[in-house]
MIDREN-772532 format. One line per 4 residues: number of its first residue (from 1); their letters; for each residue x, y, z of N, C-alpha, C, O. Coordinates in pm, whole numbers, always signed. Each point is the difference from the previous one (the first is absolute). Last residue first. Example, Ala and Ser with C-alpha at 12.3 -4.5 7.8 and 13.67 -1.06 7.14 Angstrom:
% residues 2
2) sa) +1285:-225:+708:+82:+119:+6:-77:+109:+73:+51:+111:+17  -22:-683:-24:-89:+119:+0:+90:+120:+0:+104:-2:+66
***
This chain:
% residues 311
311) vqpv) -1248:+8821:+10522:+10:+25:-146:+76:-108:-66:+18:+3:-122  -330:+48:+594:+129:-43:-57:-11:-3:-152:-86:-60:-64  -193:+385:+422:-16:-117:-94:+138:-36:-52:+74:+91:-39  -161:+118:+538:+20:+44:-141:-19:-133:-100:+21:-115:+36
307) nlqy) -5:+287:+494:-100:-86:-79:-10:+47:-143:-90:+73:-42  +464:-42:+474:-61:+51:-111:-85:-86:-57:+33:-117:-13  +254:+138:+418:-124:-83:-12:-89:+80:-108:-115:+40:+20  +593:+42:+121:-106:+105:+34:-141:-52:-24:-95:+78:+8
303) fdci) +472:-372:-38:+49:+102:+121:-111:+82:+13:-40:+23:+114  -13:-322:-479:-14:-58:+128:+14:+85:+126:-72:-6:+100  +176:+168:-558:-142:-22:+31:-38:-66:+146:-90:+43:+71  +545:+3:-211:-60:+134:+21:-153:-7:+35:-54:+58:+94
299) vqwa) +280:-456:-214:+61:+48:+122:-60:+129:+35:-37:+19:+116  -47:-172:-549:-78:-75:+104:+35:+38:+136:-91:+19:+81  +336:+145:-456:-126:+69:+26:-88:-72:+98:-82:+64:+65  +493:-258:-170:+27:+128:+63:-141:+80:+15:-24:+68:+100
295) aept) +17:-483:-322:+30:-19:+131:+24:+137:+67:-51:+19:+110  -2:-13:-561:-129:-40:+49:+25:-26:+166:-86:+39:+79  +448:+66:-360:-79:+92:+16:-138:-6:+80:-54:+87:+69  +497:-392:+25:-105:+23:-108:-80:+122:+10:-31:+31:+115
291) dvyh) +367:-194:+207:+62:-40:-139:-91:+18:-110:+38:-22:-114  +81:+175:+675:-110:-38:-88:+79:-30:-144:+114:+43:-19  -41:+54:+598:+60:-30:-132:-120:-49:-103:-92:-74:+33  +76:+422:+419:-51:-123:-74:+88:-27:-117:+36:+95:-70
287) flql) -3:+210:+590:-4:-18:-145:-23:-147:-62:+21:-104:+61  -14:+246:+415:-23:+131:-55:-4:-10:-164:-50:+92:-66  +164:-453:+401:-155:+21:-41:-29:+131:-79:-105:+17:-61  +522:-122:+282:-9:-78:-128:-142:+0:-62:-24:-26:-118
283) dees) +138:+212:+557:+23:+88:-103:-6:-68:-155:-21:+63:-103  -34:-295:+530:-114:+46:-71:+33:+89:-93:-83:+16:-90  +445:-175:+329:-67:-112:-83:-123:+52:-79:-18:-25:-119  +385:+391:+261:-86:-89:+75:-62:-105:-115:-15:+27:-119
279) itge) +506:+242:+68:-140:+35:-5:-66:-131:+73:+64:-102:+29  +383:+114:+3:-18:+151:-43:-142:+34:-28:-38:+117:+4  +266:-562:+137:-67:+95:+98:-33:+146:-36:-47:+83:+78  +239:-477:-312:+112:+70:+62:-66:+102:+118:+62:+75:+76
275) qvlv) -325:-376:-348:+93:-89:+79:+111:+92:+74:+64:-37:+98  -392:+256:-395:-53:-63:+134:+90:-89:+75:-9:-6:+123  +157:+189:-510:-37:+114:+83:-41:-52:+119:+48:+30:+109  +10:-338:-460:+124:+25:+73:-22:+119:+97:+66:-4:+104
271) dmnv) -419:-130:-391:+27:-92:+112:+125:+24:+73:+11:-34:+118  -111:+257:-525:-70:+68:+112:+17:-92:+120:+13:+53:+110  +250:+10:-557:-34:-108:+76:-53:+65:+137:+75:+41:+89  -7:+145:-617:-6:+23:+141:-49:-117:+78:-109:-49:-28
267) lrkw) +198:+1:-455:+60:+150:+39:+4:+9:+149:+110:+25:+50  -312:-407:-242:+156:-7:-28:+64:+127:+54:+110:+4:+56  -563:-35:-16:+45:-92:+104:+160:-19:-36:+84:-30:+85  -365:+295:-385:+17:+61:+136:+69:-91:+110:+61:+51:+94
263) fdsg) -124:-200:-560:+77:+130:+10:+20:+45:+140:+110:+29:+47  -422:-384:-109:+156:-59:-18:+88:+124:+9:+97:-2:+77  -569:+95:-49:+49:-68:+116:+159:-46:-7:+82:+6:+92  -429:+333:-341:+126:-75:-32:+60:-58:+114:+106:+49:+39
259) flli) -385:+372:+75:-18:-86:-116:+113:-53:-56:+96:+71:-29  -289:+108:+508:+149:-17:-71:-32:-96:-132:-3:-123:+4  -326:+458:+340:+5:-125:-82:+137:+8:-75:+33:+98:-67  -354:+124:+490:+138:+1:-69:+29:-107:-71:+17:-105:+61
255) pvpk) -485:+340:+190:+77:-112:-61:+123:+42:-82:-6:+86:-89  -145:+188:+520:-48:-8:-134:+69:-121:-60:+115:-28:+35  -201:+316:+477:+56:-128:-89:-79:-8:-126:-122:+12:-7  +187:+463:+258:-65:-117:+12:+47:-130:-96:+54:+12:-110
251) vkrt) +287:+375:+285:-117:-14:-97:-83:-106:+40:+54:-82:+74  +300:+162:+184:-9:+125:-33:-112:+27:-84:-60:+108:+0  +263:-511:+229:-150:+50:+9:-17:+140:-26:-88:+63:+59  +497:-357:-120:-12:+88:+122:-145:+73:+10:-16:+106:+60
247) qvlt) +68:-425:-396:+68:-68:+98:-13:+85:+130:-44:-44:+106  -74:+235:-517:-112:-97:+41:+59:-66:+124:-78:-10:+94  +367:+291:-312:-120:+77:+56:-93:-80:+55:-59:+36:+102  +433:-252:-317:+38:+59:+153:-112:+87:+41:-19:+11:+122
243) mvef) -41:-211:-557:+17:-104:+117:+39:+61:+142:-40:-43:+108  +48:+322:-473:-144:-31:+25:-1:-114:+97:-81:+0:+92  +513:+122:-243:-65:+119:+76:-138:-33:+40:-37:+31:+113  +273:-330:-385:+25:-15:+136:-39:+129:+83:-10:-4:+123
239) ledl) -95:-14:-597:-50:-112:+69:+32:-19:+157:-84:-38:+82  +259:+383:-379:-138:+12:+22:-57:-120:+94:-70:+17:+100  +525:-41:-237:-34:+119:+100:-141:+16:+36:-38:+15:+116  +160:-332:-450:+42:-54:+152:-28:+125:+97:-52:-11:+111
235) tgfg) -4:+112:-567:-104:-94:+33:+22:-38:+150:-90:+7:+84  +414:+259:-293:-114:+66:+34:-118:-83:+60:-72:+37:+93  +482:-237:-227:+10:+65:+118:-119:+90:+42:-33:+17:+117  -70:-387:-477:+142:+38:+51:-15:+78:+126:-89:-29:+80
231) gpfa) -263:-368:-274:+50:+133:-32:+137:+19:+65:+64:-89:+58  -544:-256:-109:+143:+7:-9:+58:+136:-37:-50:+59:-96  -426:-26:+276:+55:-96:-99:+145:+3:+12:+48:+96:+61  -480:+40:+281:+157:+25:-27:+38:-108:-97:-2:-118:+35
227) vlak) -459:+357:+169:+45:-100:-74:+136:+25:-78:+21:+71:-98  -377:+107:+520:+115:+24:-68:+45:-127:-61:+22:-98:+70  -504:+361:+125:+72:-122:-26:+128:+49:-65:+2:+102:-68  -314:+212:+189:-76:-103:+75:+84:-142:-16:-31:-100:+64
223) armm) +148:+675:-95:+20:-146:-27:-78:-100:+71:-2:-2:+123  +36:+519:-120:-118:-59:-62:+20:-170:-6:-95:-75:-24  +429:+368:+203:-110:+65:+45:-126:-73:-35:-94:-7:+78  +560:-117:-216:-60:-54:+131:-123:+53:+22:-80:-79:+50
219) fhmk) +329:+261:-411:-11:-145:-25:-72:-64:+122:-82:-87:-26  +217:+523:+83:-132:+4:-112:-16:-147:-24:-116:-41:-2  +507:+129:+258:-126:+30:+85:-135:-23:-96:-102:-58:+38  +529:+23:-255:-34:-105:+81:-117:+22:+87:-83:-91:+13
215) rlaf) +221:+460:-256:-34:-112:-95:-36:-109:+81:-116:-38:-12  +317:+383:+245:-137:+17:-35:-60:-89:-93:-120:-25:+12  +564:-28:+90:-71:-22:+116:-153:+33:-24:-88:-76:+40  +429:+147:-382:-33:-135:+0:-97:-20:+150:-82:-91:+1
211) yhfk) +113:+547:-314:+43:-69:+138:-42:-143:+9:-118:-31:-6  +10:+305:-378:+139:+38:+16:+51:-94:+141:+111:-52:+8  -545:-80:-370:+55:+51:+125:+144:+42:-15:+71:-47:-89  -554:-34:-226:+151:-10:+9:+41:+80:+120:-39:+113:+27
207) fsld) -432:-375:-246:+58:+98:+70:+147:-15:+16:+49:-113:+9  -531:-37:-267:+135:-28:-14:+76:+121:+64:+0:+110:-54  -477:-181:-41:+35:-58:+126:+161:-36:+1:+47:-88:+73  -311:+283:-430:-16:+63:+107:+20:-37:+121:-32:+66:+99
203) ptvy) +123:-316:-507:+64:+115:+15:-22:+90:+121:+96:+53:+55  -86:-583:-85:-108:+90:-2:+64:+145:+22:+51:+34:+107  +261:-456:-293:-37:+64:+132:-137:+101:-45:+0:+49:-113  +283:-310:-192:-125:-73:+45:-63:+75:+121:-112:-27:+42
199) pnph) +547:+102:-280:-125:+66:-73:-123:-53:+42:-104:+34:-56  +525:+72:+390:-15:-89:-87:-134:+31:-81:-83:+76:+51  +407:+283:+178:-114:-77:+18:-25:-102:-113:+16:+33:-118  +479:+164:+201:-123:+43:-53:-114:-107:+51:+30:-118:+23
195) qehp) +486:+265:+160:-83:-123:-22:-138:+51:-24:-62:+50:+94  +599:+129:-129:-141:+31:-10:-80:-123:-22:+12:-75:-97  +460:+138:+328:-30:-49:-134:-150:-12:+9:-53:-86:+70  +170:+263:+311:+97:+60:-83:-10:-49:-140:+15:+83:-89
191) lain) -453:-77:+360:+127:-61:-2:+101:+52:-66:-35:+68:-96  -503:-17:+299:+87:+69:-66:+149:-59:+29:+44:+5:+115  -518:-261:-78:+101:+66:+93:+81:+43:-107:+22:-72:-97  -568:-134:+147:+126:+25:-71:+121:+69:+94:-22:+43:+113
187) lavs) -471:-306:-82:+70:+100:+82:+143:-5:-44:+80:-76:+56  -596:-68:-271:+135:-12:-7:+79:+120:+86:-16:+120:-19  -492:-421:-56:+71:+102:+59:+144:-8:-28:+50:-112:+12  -530:-61:-282:+98:-21:+82:+96:+115:+41:+10:+100:-71
183) paga) -526:-269:-165:+86:+101:+18:+110:-70:+97:-35:-93:+72  -264:-217:-394:+0:+59:+127:+106:+117:+7:+95:-13:-77  -217:-338:-266:-82:+116:+0:-16:+77:+120:-98:+71:+23  +379:-473:-148:-141:-17:+65:-93:+109:-9:-117:-13:+36
179) eqag) +547:+53:-203:-54:-108:-78:-141:-52:+50:-88:-53:-69  +371:+371:+318:-53:+56:-124:-89:-105:-78:-114:+27:-37  +359:-186:+401:-135:+65:+46:-51:+81:-114:-122:+12:-10  +531:-246:-74:-130:-86:+33:-120:+70:+35:-112:-32:-42
175) rnaa) +513:+269:-17:-54:-47:-126:-114:-85:-3:-91:+1:-83  +334:+158:+461:-91:+112:-40:-52:-48:-125:-111:+42:-33  +404:-342:+220:-112:+13:+61:-87:+115:-41:-122:-14:+8  +531:-62:-228:-92:-109:-6:-121:+13:+72:-106:-28:-56
171) emig) +445:+340:+102:-75:+12:-120:-102:-92:-18:-115:+30:-32  +392:-61:+392:-79:+93:+21:-82:+28:-123:-118:+31:+11  +447:-349:-14:-106:-43:+66:-91:+91:+26:-115:-40:+15  +434:+213:-375:+8:-132:+68:-125:-33:+69:-105:+22:-61
167) pggg) +222:+506:+14:-19:-125:-93:+14:-116:+76:+8:+5:+122  -206:+425:+136:+121:-6:-108:-34:-134:-79:-112:-49:-10  -168:+225:+385:-8:+73:-128:+94:-19:-97:-7:+57:-109  -78:-250:+574:+84:+110:-10:+11:+74:-124:+83:+90:-16
163) tcif) -552:-322:+181:+141:-41:-19:+83:+118:+14:-46:+111:+29  -489:-322:+53:+96:+108:+31:+138:-55:-14:+41:-100:+60  -601:-50:-163:+155:-21:+3:+71:+118:+12:-39:+101:-59  -446:-167:+285:+53:+47:-109:+153:-41:-5:+68:+0:+102
159) lked) -571:-148:+144:+141:+5:+7:+58:+45:-126:-46:-52:-101  -465:+153:+365:+73:-46:-119:+158:+2:+41:+46:+82:+79  -454:+72:+169:+78:-135:+48:+87:-56:-108:+54:-110:+11  -361:+502:-36:+97:+21:+124:+80:-127:+34:+86:-4:+87
155) dpls) -387:-20:-448:+96:+115:-37:+98:-1:+121:+122:-15:-11  -371:-436:-33:-42:+136:+18:+107:+79:-17:+110:-48:+25  -59:-399:-278:-4:+36:+129:-62:+140:+8:-3:+64:-105  +108:-331:-287:-135:-20:+52:-14:+55:+134:-111:-5:+53
151) acsh) +528:+15:-295:-101:+79:-70:-141:-16:+65:-82:+91:-10  +497:-318:+124:-42:+102:+89:-106:+100:-86:-47:+103:+50  +260:-511:-240:-100:-27:+109:-35:+117:+71:-106:-6:+62  +384:+81:-430:-146:-43:-45:-77:-46:+130:-119:+26:+14
147) aalk) +561:+109:+69:-75:+129:-60:-151:-59:-41:-105:+58:+30  +433:-367:+111:-43:+74:+114:-114:+101:-50:-112:+14:+48  +321:-278:-384:-85:-64:+89:-59:+72:+102:-121:-6:+21  +460:+206:-265:-109:-12:-86:-114:-83:+88:-112:+50:+14
143) afir) +549:-12:+161:-82:+114:+8:-124:+7:-77:-93:+67:+43  +359:-455:-35:-42:+31:+124:-84:+125:-3:-115:+3:+45  +325:-125:-445:-105:-92:+24:-58:+47:+161:-121:+21:+15  +529:+181:-133:-112:+52:-93:-137:-74:+33:-101:+64:+28
139) aney) +488:-211:+170:-41:+127:+65:-102:+65:-76:-85:+72:+54  +277:-470:-219:-86:-38:+112:-44:+137:+77:-104:+3:+67  +393:+39:-441:-130:-68:-52:-93:-15:+125:-118:+36:-2  +550:+85:+79:-64:+122:-55:-135:-45:-29:-98:+66:+37
135) yean) +390:-406:+103:-56:+89:+117:-78:+116:-60:-101:+39:+59  +311:-327:-364:-110:-43:+65:-73:+68:+129:-118:-2:+35  +535:+99:-262:-122:+68:-67:-134:-64:+54:-109:+58:+1  +564:-214:+126:-56:+102:+72:-128:+73:-60:-75:+69:+68
131) rlmt) +304:-397:-325:-38:-67:+122:-57:+99:+86:-110:-31:+45  +324:+199:-421:-121:-79:-15:-64:-61:+101:-122:+6:+6  +523:+222:+72:-106:+93:-41:-130:-71:-29:-107:+32:+51  +504:-297:-20:-50:+67:+141:-122:+84:-7:-98:-17:+73
127) haka) +310:-129:-478:-67:-114:+73:-65:+39:+136:-113:-29:+39  +400:+347:-266:-115:-15:-61:-100:-114:+64:-118:+23:+30  +566:+11:+105:-91:+107:+60:-139:-2:-70:-103:+8:+67  +420:-313:-217:-23:-39:+115:-105:+112:+74:-97:-32:+70
123) iaqa) +277:+124:-502:-100:-123:+14:-49:-35:+116:-120:-26:+13  +467:+348:-44:-107:+52:-59:-134:-99:-8:-116:+35:+21  +552:-169:+75:-27:+69:+123:-142:+79:-38:-78:+25:+91  +306:-309:-435:-63:-78:+124:-57:+81:+118:-89:-45:+73
119) qast) +101:+181:-611:+85:+20:+132:-68:-73:+111:-117:+16:+35  -54:+8:-516:+85:-113:+50:+100:+25:+114:+95:-75:+22  -466:+313:-286:+136:+66:+21:+100:-110:+29:+120:+14:-24  -575:-123:-41:+65:+41:-124:+132:+51:+14:+84:-9:-90
115) naaq) -342:-102:+472:+42:-123:-70:+74:+45:-139:+101:-58:-39  -302:+414:+289:+126:-57:+71:+63:-142:-78:+120:-23:-20  -545:+225:-126:+123:+81:-32:+125:-52:+64:+105:-9:-63  -494:-206:+188:+33:-23:-145:+116:+75:-49:+91:-51:-65
111) lqaq) -254:+137:+500:+73:-136:-9:+25:-18:-143:+114:-35:-31  -366:+412:+115:+142:+14:+39:+78:-125:-1:+120:+2:-28  -560:-22:-69:+48:+61:-115:+153:+27:+48:+93:-20:-79  -382:-155:+384:+12:-99:-106:+81:+48:-109:+69:-77:-67
107) atpr) -197:+362:+415:+100:-74:+45:+49:-122:-99:+113:-48:-4  -491:+348:-83:+130:+64:+3:+111:-82:+36:+105:+10:-64  -548:-201:+102:+50:+24:-142:+132:+86:-6:+86:-35:-81  -270:-45:+524:+51:-130:-72:+57:+20:-156:+106:-43:-46
103) dvfr) -89:+471:+391:-94:-94:-24:+59:-119:-82:+113:+2:-49  +196:+247:+403:-77:+37:-135:-107:-96:-17:-5:-99:+73  +364:+293:+369:-69:-107:-60:-93:+59:-138:-47:+114:-4  +289:+166:+328:+85:-66:-116:-71:-108:-70:+34:-31:-114
99) asgf) -163:+286:+523:-32:+74:-116:+87:-46:-104:+17:+78:-94  -207:-375:+534:+112:+64:-70:-47:+98:-123:-101:-29:-64  -223:-4:+477:+91:-109:-70:+88:+68:-92:-1:+122:-20  -505:-45:+329:+138:+28:-19:+72:-94:-79:-51:-110:-20
95) vvlt) -480:+301:+170:+83:-99:-84:+153:+53:-18:+27:+106:-57  -525:+2:+362:+148:+38:-44:+69:-108:-40:+16:-97:+73  -541:+225:-8:+68:-111:-1:+147:+58:-68:+13:+39:-116  -416:+268:+368:+93:-51:-111:+42:-130:+25:-13:-46:+113
91) heig) -413:+440:+23:+79:-130:+37:+74:-48:-108:-54:-10:-110  -198:+420:+86:+3:-12:+131:+113:-135:+38:+83:+1:+91  -258:+355:-513:+90:-111:+25:+18:+0:+153:+61:+93:+51  -335:+216:-337:-70:-109:+61:+103:-136:+33:-39:-116:+9
87) aeiq) +123:+576:-203:-24:-98:-103:-63:-150:+73:-13:-109:-56  +129:+506:+306:-93:+62:-112:-23:-123:-82:-113:-13:-47  +439:-53:+377:-137:+10:+52:-103:+37:-96:-113:-47:+10  +558:+35:-160:-53:-151:+22:-142:+12:+67:-94:-72:-33
83) aldp) +331:+484:-25:-38:-65:-134:-67:-143:+31:-107:-35:-50  +296:+251:+416:-122:+59:-43:-45:-55:-135:-118:-31:-18  +515:-117:+206:-97:-46:+61:-143:+49:-36:-102:-69:+2  +528:+194:-208:-56:-134:-36:-125:-39:+79:-90:-66:-52
79) klme) +284:+489:+155:-54:+1:-146:-47:-158:-26:-112:-26:-43  +289:+141:+486:-135:+44:-38:-35:-38:-129:-105:-61:-22  +558:-33:+192:-107:-56:+76:-149:+20:-62:-75:-94:-26  +438:+338:-125:+16:-153:-58:-93:-82:+84:-46:-102:-52
75) lqfr) +68:+545:+190:-50:+1:-148:+9:-145:-37:-98:-52:-55  +296:+138:+466:-158:+4:+14:-60:-10:-146:-101:-67:-21  +563:+90:+40:-57:-122:+72:-145:+0:+9:-69:-99:-23  +284:+474:-116:+1:-83:-98:-37:-144:+55:-54:-81:-76
71) igrt) +100:+424:+383:-121:+27:-91:-13:-92:-110:-112:-35:-38  +486:+5:+328:-120:-46:+62:-127:+46:-88:-103:-68:+3  +525:+241:-150:-11:-167:-21:-127:-50:+59:-71:-77:-64  +269:+535:+36:-137:-27:-24:-8:-149:-26:-95:-47:-63
67) errl) +525:+250:+150:-110:+30:+118:-132:-29:-5:-74:-3:+99  +422:-67:-444:+15:-92:+98:-105:+26:+123:-54:-88:+68  -70:+266:-572:+103:+25:+116:-9:-100:+88:-107:-60:+13  -203:+102:-385:+100:-93:-6:+124:+14:+98:+92:-82:+5
63) lfep) -467:+387:-65:-61:-136:+41:+131:-104:+3:+4:-90:+84  +77:+524:-265:-21:+5:+156:-39:-149:+49:+56:-56:+94  -11:+103:-551:+144:+23:+56:-16:+10:+150:+86:-47:+76  -486:+18:-342:+66:-138:+17:+147:+30:+71:+47:-81:+79
59) dafa) -509:+362:-70:+133:+39:+2:+87:-147:+9:+34:-41:+111  -525:+171:-53:+15:-29:-139:+161:+27:-25:+33:+40:-111  -226:+0:+545:-34:-144:-45:+25:-8:-140:+0:-112:-49  +104:+536:+250:+71:-104:+42:-38:-130:-32:+90:-83:-3
55) lrna) -145:+534:-290:-89:-69:+92:+88:-122:+45:+48:-73:-86  +241:+471:-81:-77:-106:-58:-96:-54:+109:+43:+3:+115  +352:+327:-132:-123:+67:-12:-82:-117:-65:-55:+30:-106  +522:-120:+169:-59:+39:+138:-164:+36:-14:-78:-35:+88
51) epel) +393:-284:-409:-73:+127:-8:-61:+19:+137:-86:-77:+41  +429:-279:-350:-36:+49:+121:-57:+142:-22:+49:+83:-76  -113:-464:-303:+97:+112:+35:-45:+55:+148:-119:+21:+25  -146:-346:-287:+111:-61:+69:+119:+98:+46:+96:-41:+65
47) mdig) -509:+155:-298:-38:-56:+134:+122:-65:+65:+3:-21:+121  -65:+451:-460:+71:-150:-12:-14:-50:+151:+54:+53:+97  -377:+328:-329:+90:-25:+136:+40:-148:-49:-79:-88:-35  -248:+352:-228:+121:+47:+2:+106:-25:+99:+99:+72:+13
43) rana) -603:-147:+108:+49:+57:-124:+149:+52:-7:+38:+88:+77  -323:-252:+308:+96:-85:-42:+65:+58:-130:+116:-29:-26  -483:+165:+339:+138:+55:+25:+112:-63:-75:+117:+34:+16  -600:-156:-47:+4:+132:-36:+144:+60:+19:+37:+97:-67
39) lldg) -117:-548:+175:-12:+9:-143:+24:+169:-29:+81:+42:-82  -117:-173:+523:+105:-73:-51:+11:+41:-144:+107:+49:-39  -480:+67:+270:+105:+84:+45:+130:-46:-72:+77:+84:-46  -441:-339:+9:-23:+117:-96:+127:+81:+28:+72:+42:-90
35) wayp) -124:-438:+351:+35:-9:-141:+6:+116:-81:+84:+13:-88  -240:+10:+527:+155:-9:-1:+49:-26:-131:+105:+50:-40  -567:-42:+87:+55:+149:+15:+141:-6:+0:+67:+88:-54  -300:-516:+30:-9:+77:-118:+57:+139:+7:+54:+49:-99
31) lspa) -68:-333:+497:+108:-11:-89:-10:+72:-128:+100:+53:-48  -399:-62:+435:+82:+124:-27:+94:-35:-104:+60:+91:-56  -558:-336:+80:+122:+19:+59:+96:+120:-30:-25:+76:-95  -528:-71:+50:+134:-38:-74:+120:+6:+92:+21:+98:+71
27) krkq) -500:+4:-1:+63:-103:+77:+130:-32:-70:+70:-91:+43  -374:+405:-226:+23:+47:+146:+99:-99:+70:+81:+38:+85  -126:+64:-608:-17:-103:+82:+37:+30:+151:+117:-2:+39  -67:+300:-418:-126:-43:-28:-22:-121:+98:-117:-40:+0
23) nskm) +532:+250:-34:-93:+67:+74:-144:-45:-6:-80:+27:+90  +415:-245:-328:+32:-26:+147:-117:+83:+74:-70:-49:+89  +141:+127:-556:-82:-131:+37:-11:-38:+141:-98:-58:+46  +355:+454:-190:-147:+19:-16:-85:-139:+35:-105:-3:+64
19) tlit) +576:-17:-57:-43:+78:+124:-147:+28:-25:-76:-8:+96  +287:-217:-442:+1:-83:+115:-62:+77:+113:-85:-54:+71  +169:+297:-461:-109:-91:-19:-15:-80:+126:-111:-3:+53  +466:+276:-61:-111:+86:+19:-138:-94:-17:-101:+15:+68
15) area) +534:-191:-163:-26:+12:+147:-130:+68:+45:-65:-28:+100  +201:-33:-561:-56:-116:+76:-21:+8:+143:-86:-61:+63  +290:+402:-310:-135:-15:-39:-68:-120:+54:-120:+0:+29  +572:+85:+39:-79:+97:+63:-140:-10:-22:-83:+24:+87
11) fdte) +388:-312:-311:-46:-46:+137:-70:+110:+78:-82:-30:+87  +175:-101:-587:-23:+106:+64:-54:-23:+145:-118:-2:+32  +458:-343:-277:-131:+46:-11:-14:+122:+77:+83:+26:+88  +323:-252:-120:-81:-55:-124:-127:+43:-14:-63:-24:-103
7) efwa) +410:+134:+439:-4:+81:-117:-79:-57:-114:-13:+58:-108  +148:-280:+522:-103:+108:+27:-32:+79:-106:-107:+60:+2  +443:-412:-17:-131:-32:-2:-116:+109:+28:-114:-7:-44  +590:+129:-200:-36:-61:+142:-169:-46:+3:-84:+57:-69
3) qrm) +474:-64:-358:-121:+79:+40:-42:-54:+151:-8:-121:+23  +513:+119:-220:-117:-92:+4:-115:+88:+68:+16:+73:+98  +377:+167:-387:-20:-59:+135:-141:-80:+9:-99:+37:-63
***
């Protein structure tokens, strides 16, 4: 049988040490005492087995009940929020886009393999991937540019890259931030087909959510701009939700950038919405089309009147 996590150390001893250390600090928070209780009572217990005589906050079977869903909502709200506060993350640049795009070298290798196979469908797909690899590279450049530029800002004004933490455009943005020596945030989601954080995310700022609603709320809580690269349903979902929140004044206006004007104009004819009276003419001012990382960053700088060096 697999050894449980609480059997790896003498937790009773650790609990005693923790309690002693806590008593030495009059203003110490109560958490060490709760932690000590947890460790002291954990020996020999399989945490995944139902057990009435268990501390409620240490009982996964209880916490996963339907009736405790509200508590789980609170936990998913609090955990990433507190961690970001402690890390000094107050403002973010949220970058969305396809999880399927790859970097240029990978796309070139895929095209070479497809040419070797001599299969027309594979070759056509590889050419599409190579074309879309430019979006990956541009997301990477944008994130690196923004992170470099923000390095000169005061700590409470810095903008940090935030993504969904997965592959594709998300990976590119986290990668660009890492290359600039800046931390970046990832708000991942538990999916039926497991999505692991990409390797460029700052580990202490990599969070996983069960609830899409809480994840979306965290994207908006600190967002000072949204940069939407070409993507699929997930990208469209996030994009139009942000547009709706700004349009209905549920959130303060932020720059909403549609990167890749040809893609977006082919995908959605916003003028039709105006012509049919489903949105107002001024709603077209909610977003900007951009085609280069420099143009995207300039829109953000102009909006917030950022005085940063051009890298």
